[in-house]
Residue, then its C-alpha position, 0 to 999 in steps of 0.5 A: m851226547k844225547f840218545s838221539d845223536v847216538i841213533l843218528a851216528v849208528a844210522t850214519v855208520a850203517v848207510i856208510f858201512v853199505f856204500v863202502y863195503f859194496l865198492f870194496a866187495l866190488a873191488l876185492i872179491p874178484s881179486l881175493g875170490s869170493y870168501w876172502g873178498v867177502n870179508s876183507a871188504g867187511i873189516v875194511s868197510i867197518l873201519v871206514a864207516g867208523l872213520v867217517v862217522g868218528y870225523i862227522f861226529a867229533g863234535k858231538i863226541q867231545e862233549e862228553s867223555r870221548i871213550r864214553a861217547v864213541g862207546k855208546i855208538a860201537v855198543l849200539f852199531g853192534a846191536e844193530t849189527s847183531f839184528v842185521t846179520v841173524i834177518s840176513l843169514s836167516a833169509n838166505s837159504y844158500y847159508s844152510a846149504w853152505v853150512k851143510e857143505n862145510l859140515q859134510s866135508m868136515y865130518s862124517t854126517g851119514a847118521w845125522t838126524t834133522t835135529d843134528w842138523f838144526v843144532y849144527e846150523q844154529l851153532a853156526l849162525v850164533t857163531q856168525v853173529a857173535l863174530n860179527v858183533l864182535l867186528a863191530l865193537v872193536l873195528g867200530f870203536i877204533g875207527l869211531y875214536i881215531g875219526s873224532m881225534l882226526r877233527k880238532p875242536r872249534k874254538s868259540 
């Protein structure tokens, strides 16, 4: 599998993920609430996007070792996920307010300095990025692998 095929597969995963996530978010956020709805929609969307792309790119994936090809796509998708997560959470002013609200409800924050707030917000950002990348790697790999197994190789 050439690197250009991996890039195309990751771009396809990202586009399908956005569309599927939007649909699942519309359905799950009202029924499960904002926190569980958003997270459930993300988890299901990664699996579905992986299944679809694994099925679409099954021919290219089967050209070499299936695990190696799926691994390449999953790792590049994990890297893309880290960039998207950092950019989206950094640009979202409500994320910082949400972190502060949660910290204030968990700990006594009366004597915290600006440096304390900065460090804990960065720690929350890094934790969120690590969790998203881990989910993208694991669930993306599973979805891609199963999706590529669903399509049988063509006989020449």
